[in-house]
Each structure stands twice: as C-alpha cells, then as structure tokens.
DSSP file (Angstrom, degrees, kcal/mol; ACC not computed):
  #  RESIDUE AA STRUCTURE BP1 BP2  ACC     N-H-->O    O-->H-N    N-H-->O    O-->H-N    TCO  KAPPA ALPHA  PHI   PSI    X-CA   Y-CA   Z-CA
    1    1 A M              0   0    0      0, 0.0     2,-0.3     0, 0.0     0, 0.0   0.000 360.0 360.0 360.0 132.6   -7.3   -8.4  -55.3
    2    2 A L        -     0   0    0      1,-0.0     2,-0.7     2,-0.0     0, 0.0  -0.594 360.0-130.7 -83.1 142.0   -9.1   -7.9  -52.0
    3    3 A Y        -     0   0    0     -2,-0.3    -1,-0.0     2,-0.0     0, 0.0  -0.839  22.0-170.4 -94.2 118.0   -7.4   -5.9  -49.3
    4    4 A L        -     0   0    0     -2,-0.7     2,-0.1     2,-0.0    -2,-0.0  -0.934  19.7-133.5-108.4 114.7   -7.5   -7.8  -46.0
    5    5 A P        -     0   0    0      0, 0.0     2,-0.7     0, 0.0    -2,-0.0  -0.374  11.9-130.7 -68.9 144.1   -6.4   -5.6  -43.1
    6    6 A R        +     0   0    0      1,-0.1     4,-0.1    -2,-0.1     3,-0.1  -0.853  33.4 167.1 -95.7 114.5   -3.9   -7.1  -40.6
    7    7 A E     >  +     0   0    0     -2,-0.7     4,-1.1     1,-0.1    -1,-0.1   0.286  48.3  96.9-112.5   9.1   -5.2   -6.5  -37.1
    8    8 A E  H  > S+     0   0    0      1,-0.2     4,-1.2     2,-0.2     3,-0.2   0.908  85.5  50.8 -65.8 -39.2   -3.0   -8.9  -35.1
    9    9 A G  H  > S+     0   0    0      1,-0.2     4,-2.2     2,-0.2    -1,-0.2   0.795 100.0  64.3 -68.6 -28.3   -0.6   -6.0  -34.2
   10   10 A Q  H  > S+     0   0    0      1,-0.2     4,-2.0     2,-0.2    -1,-0.2   0.919 102.8  46.9 -64.1 -44.0   -3.4   -3.8  -33.0
   11   11 A G  H  X S+     0   0    0     -4,-1.1     4,-2.3    -3,-0.2    -1,-0.2   0.881 110.8  53.1 -64.7 -37.8   -4.4   -6.1  -30.1
   12   12 A L  H  X S+     0   0    0     -4,-1.2     4,-2.1     1,-0.2    -1,-0.2   0.898 108.6  49.4 -64.6 -40.5   -0.8   -6.5  -29.1
   13   13 A V  H  X S+     0   0    0     -4,-2.2     4,-2.4     2,-0.2    -1,-0.2   0.895 109.8  51.7 -65.8 -39.5   -0.3   -2.7  -28.9
   14   14 A E  H  X S+     0   0    0     -4,-2.0     4,-2.2     1,-0.2    -2,-0.2   0.920 110.5  47.8 -64.3 -42.5   -3.5   -2.4  -26.8
   15   15 A Y  H  X S+     0   0    0     -4,-2.3     4,-2.3     1,-0.2    -1,-0.2   0.886 111.0  52.0 -64.6 -37.4   -2.2   -5.0  -24.4
   16   16 A A  H  X S+     0   0    0     -4,-2.1     4,-2.3     2,-0.2    -2,-0.2   0.907 109.0  49.8 -65.4 -41.2    1.2   -3.3  -24.2
   17   17 A L  H  X S+     0   0    0     -4,-2.4     4,-2.3     2,-0.2    -2,-0.2   0.901 111.3  48.9 -64.6 -40.5   -0.5    0.1  -23.4
   18   18 A I  H  X S+     0   0    0     -4,-2.2     4,-2.5     2,-0.2    -2,-0.2   0.912 111.0  50.7 -64.2 -41.5   -2.5   -1.5  -20.6
   19   19 A L  H  X S+     0   0    0     -4,-2.3     4,-2.3     1,-0.2    -2,-0.2   0.902 110.7  48.5 -63.1 -41.6    0.6   -3.2  -19.2
   20   20 A V  H  X S+     0   0    0     -4,-2.3     4,-2.3     2,-0.2    -1,-0.2   0.908 111.2  50.5 -65.0 -41.9    2.5    0.1  -19.2
   21   21 A L  H  X S+     0   0    0     -4,-2.3     4,-2.1     2,-0.2    -2,-0.2   0.914 111.2  47.9 -62.7 -43.2   -0.4    1.9  -17.5
   22   22 A V  H  X S+     0   0    0     -4,-2.5     4,-2.5     1,-0.2    -1,-0.2   0.903 110.9  51.8 -63.9 -40.8   -0.6   -0.8  -14.8
   23   23 A A  H  X S+     0   0    0     -4,-2.3     4,-2.4     1,-0.2    -2,-0.2   0.905 109.2  49.7 -63.2 -41.0    3.2   -0.6  -14.3
   24   24 A I  H  X S+     0   0    0     -4,-2.3     4,-2.3     2,-0.2    -1,-0.2   0.906 111.5  48.8 -64.4 -41.1    3.0    3.2  -13.9
   25   25 A V  H  X S+     0   0    0     -4,-2.1     4,-2.3     2,-0.2    -2,-0.2   0.917 111.9  48.6 -64.7 -43.2    0.2    2.9  -11.3
   26   26 A V  H  X S+     0   0    0     -4,-2.5     4,-2.4     2,-0.2    -2,-0.2   0.912 111.9  49.1 -64.4 -42.3    2.1    0.2   -9.3
   27   27 A I  H  X S+     0   0    0     -4,-2.4     4,-2.3     1,-0.2    -1,-0.2   0.910 111.0  50.3 -63.8 -41.5    5.3    2.3   -9.3
   28   28 A A  H  X S+     0   0    0     -4,-2.3     4,-1.9     2,-0.2    -2,-0.2   0.910 111.4  48.1 -63.6 -41.7    3.3    5.4   -8.2
   29   29 A I  H  X S+     0   0    0     -4,-2.3     4,-2.8     1,-0.2     5,-0.2   0.909 111.8  49.8 -65.6 -41.2    1.7    3.5   -5.3
   30   30 A L  H  X S+     0   0    0     -4,-2.4     4,-1.7     1,-0.2    -1,-0.2   0.885 110.2  50.6 -65.5 -37.2    5.0    2.0   -4.3
   31   31 A L  H  < S+     0   0    0     -4,-2.3    -1,-0.2     2,-0.2    -2,-0.2   0.879 116.0  41.9 -67.1 -35.9    6.6    5.4   -4.2
   32   32 A L  H  < S+     0   0    0     -4,-1.9     4,-0.3    -5,-0.2    -2,-0.2   0.892 125.5  32.2 -77.6 -39.4    3.8    6.8   -2.1
   33   33 A L  H  X S+     0   0    0     -4,-2.8     4,-2.4    -5,-0.2     5,-0.2   0.504  93.5  92.0 -98.6  -5.0    3.4    3.9    0.3
   34   34 A G  H  X S+     0   0    0     -4,-1.7     4,-2.3    -5,-0.2     5,-0.2   0.938  89.0  44.0 -57.1 -53.0    7.0    2.7    0.4
   35   35 A P  H  > S+     0   0    0      0, 0.0     4,-2.2     0, 0.0    -1,-0.2   0.868 112.6  53.7 -62.3 -34.7    8.1    4.8    3.4
   36   36 A V  H  > S+     0   0    0     -4,-0.3     4,-2.0     2,-0.2    -2,-0.2   0.933 110.4  45.9 -64.9 -45.3    4.9    4.0    5.3
   37   37 A V  H  X S+     0   0    0     -4,-2.4     4,-2.2     1,-0.2    -1,-0.2   0.892 111.3  53.4 -65.1 -39.1    5.5    0.2    4.9
   38   38 A G  H  X S+     0   0    0     -4,-2.3     4,-2.1    -5,-0.2    -1,-0.2   0.898 108.2  49.9 -61.4 -41.1    9.1    0.6    5.9
   39   39 A N  H  X S+     0   0    0     -4,-2.2     4,-2.4     2,-0.2    -1,-0.2   0.882 108.4  53.2 -65.7 -38.2    8.1    2.4    9.1
   40   40 A V  H  X S+     0   0    0     -4,-2.0     4,-2.1     1,-0.2    -2,-0.2   0.935 111.4  44.9 -62.9 -45.9    5.6   -0.4    9.9
   41   41 A F  H  X S+     0   0    0     -4,-2.2     4,-2.4     1,-0.2    -1,-0.2   0.869 111.8  53.3 -67.4 -34.7    8.2   -3.1    9.6
   42   42 A S  H  X S+     0   0    0     -4,-2.1     4,-2.3     2,-0.2    -2,-0.2   0.903 109.5  48.4 -64.5 -40.6   10.7   -1.0   11.6
   43   43 A N  H  X S+     0   0    0     -4,-2.4     4,-1.8     2,-0.2    -2,-0.2   0.889 111.3  50.4 -65.6 -39.4    8.2   -0.6   14.4
   44   44 A I  H  X S+     0   0    0     -4,-2.1     4,-1.2     2,-0.2    -2,-0.2   0.929 112.7  45.9 -64.9 -44.7    7.5   -4.4   14.3
   45   45 A V  H  < S+     0   0    0     -4,-2.4     3,-0.2     1,-0.2    -2,-0.2   0.892 112.3  50.4 -67.4 -38.9   11.2   -5.2   14.5
   46   46 A S  H  < S+     0   0    0     -4,-2.3    -1,-0.2     1,-0.2    -2,-0.2   0.836 109.9  50.9 -69.5 -30.6   11.9   -2.7   17.3
   47   47 A N  H  <        0   0    0     -4,-1.8    -1,-0.2     1,-0.2    -2,-0.2   0.725 360.0 360.0 -78.0 -21.0    9.0   -4.1   19.4
   48   48 A I     <        0   0    0     -4,-1.2    -1,-0.2    -3,-0.2    -2,-0.2   0.480 360.0 360.0 -80.0 360.0   10.3   -7.6   19.0
C-alpha cells in the first residue's frame, strides 16, 4: 500500500498563521495611533 501524505491541513494552518500575524499588526497599529486619531477628530469637532 502506498502512503499518500495529506497536505490539505498544512495550507490551512499557514493561512491561519498569516491571519493571526496580520491581526496582531493591526491591533498594534490601532493601539499606537488610536489616541492620535481621537485627538484629530476632537480638534475637528471643536473647530466646527
């Protein structure tokens, strides 16, 4: 009997790791830029 490796799960794991990495980067950017964006909108509202 020939052994045929199942590689469907490997691609799914790679996509999941990329998705987690992108999510971590987006969360880090939002944490760093969140207060800055809030101040910009506050300045816009106060000037209106």
